[in-house]
C-alpha positions in Angstrom: 61.4 -123.5 -24.2 63.0 -125.3 -21.5 64.2 -122.2 -19.9 60.6 -121.1 -20.2 58.9 -123.8 -18.5 61.5 -123.5 -15.7 60.4 -120.0 -14.9 63.0 -117.7 -17.4 61.3 -115.0 -18.7 62.8 -112.8 -21.7 61.1 -110.0 -21.4 61.0 -107.3 -19.0 57.7 -106.3 -18.9 56.2 -109.7 -18.5 58.8 -109.9 -15.7 57.5 -107.0 -14.0 53.8 -108.7 -14.5 55.1 -112.1 -13.7 56.7 -110.4 -10.2 53.9 -108.5 -9.6 51.3 -111.4 -10.1 53.8 -113.5 -7.4 54.0 -110.8 -4.7 50.1 -110.5 -4.9 49.4 -114.3 -4.6 51.6 -114.2 -1.9 49.3 -111.8 0.0 46.6 -113.7 -1.1 47.6 -116.6 0.6 48.7 -115.0 3.4 45.5 -113.3 3.7 44.0 -117.1 3.1 46.2 -118.5 6.2 45.0 -115.6 8.7 41.6 -115.6 7.5 41.1 -119.7 6.3 39.4 -118.5 2.6 40.0 -116.4 -0.9 36.6 -115.2 -0.6 37.7 -111.7 -0.3 35.9 -108.4 -0.1 36.5 -106.1 -3.1 38.2 -103.4 -0.8 40.5 -105.5 1.1 43.5 -103.7 1.4 46.8 -106.1 2.3 49.9 -104.2 3.2 49.5 -101.3 1.0 48.0 -103.5 -1.7 44.5 -103.7 -3.0 44.3 -107.1 -2.8 40.2 -107.2 -3.3 40.9 -105.3 -6.8 43.3 -107.5 -7.5 41.4 -110.9 -7.1 38.6 -109.2 -8.9 40.4 -108.2 -12.2 42.3 -112.3 -11.9 38.3 -113.2 -12.0 37.3 -110.4 -14.7 40.5 -112.2 -17.0 39.2 -115.8 -16.3 36.0 -115.1 -17.5 37.3 -113.5 -20.7 39.6 -115.9 -21.5 42.6 -113.8 -20.9 44.2 -115.1 -17.5 47.3 -117.1 -18.4 46.5 -120.9 -17.9 49.5 -121.3 -15.0 47.9 -118.3 -13.4 45.0 -120.1 -13.4 46.3 -122.9 -12.1 48.4 -121.2 -9.0 45.0 -119.5 -8.1 43.2 -122.6 -8.2 45.2 -124.3 -5.7 45.2 -121.2 -3.4 41.4 -122.0 -3.5 39.9 -119.3 -5.3 36.4 -119.7 -6.3 36.3 -117.9 -10.1 32.5 -117.2 -9.2 32.1 -116.3 -5.7 28.6 -116.8 -5.7 28.9 -120.4 -6.0 31.7 -120.3 -3.0 29.1 -118.7 -0.9 26.7 -121.5 -1.9 30.0 -124.7 -1.0 30.6 -122.5 2.5 27.1 -123.1 3.3 26.7 -126.3 2.2 29.4 -127.3 4.3 28.5 -125.4 7.2 25.2 -127.2 7.1 26.6 -130.9 7.0 28.9 -129.8 9.5 25.8 -128.7 11.8 24.0 -132.1 10.3 26.4 -134.4 11.7 26.9 -132.3 15.3 23.0 -132.2 15.5 21.9 -135.2 13.6 19.2 -133.3 11.4 19.0 -130.1 9.0 15.8 -128.3 10.9 17.7 -125.1 11.7 16.3 -121.8 13.1 16.2 -119.1 10.9 18.4 -117.0 13.1 21.3 -119.6 13.4 24.7 -118.6 12.8 27.5 -120.9 12.4 31.2 -119.5 12.1 29.8 -116.1 11.4 27.3 -117.4 8.4 23.6 -117.1 8.9 22.4 -121.0 8.1 
């Protein structure tokens, strides 16, 4: 049990899966470092890897209760939102709060764009 907690994988199929997850997570973290977020469009491809599709599959596994707890934690630490609509709301809220801090009000013109987001 201690070896498993340390990361030793005995089943070669699980090892392959673990390596694939690790590679995808590294690509996701690189994307986040470059773009500043993990709310990846579904068709996003990084280094020949369908990152957007992979992320959608992770979210689906989460919603179905099939995502490994350790993977869930790793994805959450990376900044993955399980429900992208919630993420969009929170992003808009943060931008609105920054606008209020800067301008002193929240009376935003309907055409105003903040960091590429229409407030």
